[in-house]
N, C-alpha and C positions, 0 to 999 in steps of 0.2 A: 442908269444901268442897274439892274438887280440880278442877283444870283438866286438859284433855287436849290434847296436841299433835296435829297433823293426822294423822300416820301411825298414831296409836293407833286411830282410828275404824274403818278397814278391818279391822284385826286383830280388834277387838271384834266387828265384823259377821260375821267368819268364826269367832268363838268360839275364837280362837287366842291364848291367854294365855301360851304358852310363850316368847314374845318378851320377857316382862316379868319383872322381879325378884320375889322373894317379897314384898318390901315393897310394890311397886306393885300386885301381885295382892291383897294384904291391903286396900289402900285401895279398889281397884275392887270388891271383894266387900262391904265394910262401909260405905263412905261413901254416904249417901243424896243428897248434893248434888254432882252431877257436872256440870261446865260446860265450855263451849268458848267461845273468843273468836269473834265474827262473822268474823274473818279466817280461821278454820279452815273455815268454810262456803265462803268465797271460794276458798281454796286447794284444797279438795276439788273444787269445780266446775272450777277450772283444770286439775287433774289429770285430770278426766273429759274435758275438751276436748282435751287432748294424748294421750288414749287410754291413760292409766296407770290409770284406774279405769273400770269399766263403768257403775256406777250414779251418778245425779246426787247432788249434795250434799243436796238436799231429801229424797231417799229415804233416804240414809244417816242423816241427822240424825233424821228422823221414826221410822225403825225403831229406832234406839238410844234415842230418847226413850221409845218404848213399852216397850222391853225393859229398860232400866236407869235410866230417868228423866233421861236427858241433856237439858240445857237450854242454850240459847245465852244467854250473859251479856248483860244489858241495860244495863250501865254506859255512861255517856254517851261518845260517840265523842270529843268534845273532851277529856275527862279522860284517856282512854286514849291519844289522840294526843300529849297533853302528856307523859305518862309515856314513851311510845315514843321521844320525842326524847332521852331519857336513856339509851336502850339503844343507844348508839353503838358497841358492840363488834361489831355486824353491820350490813351494808348490805341484808340481806334484810328487806323490809317485813313479810312474814308473821311471821318470827321476832320482830321488834321488837314487833309488836302482841300476839302470843300471850304473850310473856313479860311485857309491860307489863300485860296484863289480869290475869295471875296475881299479879304483884307488887303491884298495887294492892289486891288482895283478901288479900294475905299468905298465899296458898294454895299448896299443893303443885301442881307441874306434872309430869305423867307424860310423859316424852319419852325417846327413845333417842338424841337429838341430843347428842353429847358436848360440842359448843361451848356449847349452852344449859346443860348440866349444869355446865360450868366457870364460867359467868357468873351463874347464878341458883341461889342456895344452897338453894332448896326444890325443885329439880328432881330427880326420881328416875327411874330406868329401870324 
């Protein structure tokens, strides 16, 4: 199982894997269980609202669901929120929840965010 950070989805939608390391591409090619935190959906929609993305979060997630089997994690909000309180290294609520979701699953998180990489030992670029 792997989790994806928000910025990974638009890159996958463009089929632009050049942004990712060989290790990240390996997991993207071979891992059948690819998930995102519901916070990724919210952040994608926020990015559309401020005109940084054209497509809605629903379209991006549905498209990648059909193409690569992407799923939104259904772990309980309460459990993830409890873990997110432990992610005090950032004040960004999106990053807190995205990392908390991956950490609870003990999963790799693909992200280019260097702060997340420094704070979550299973984060890869």
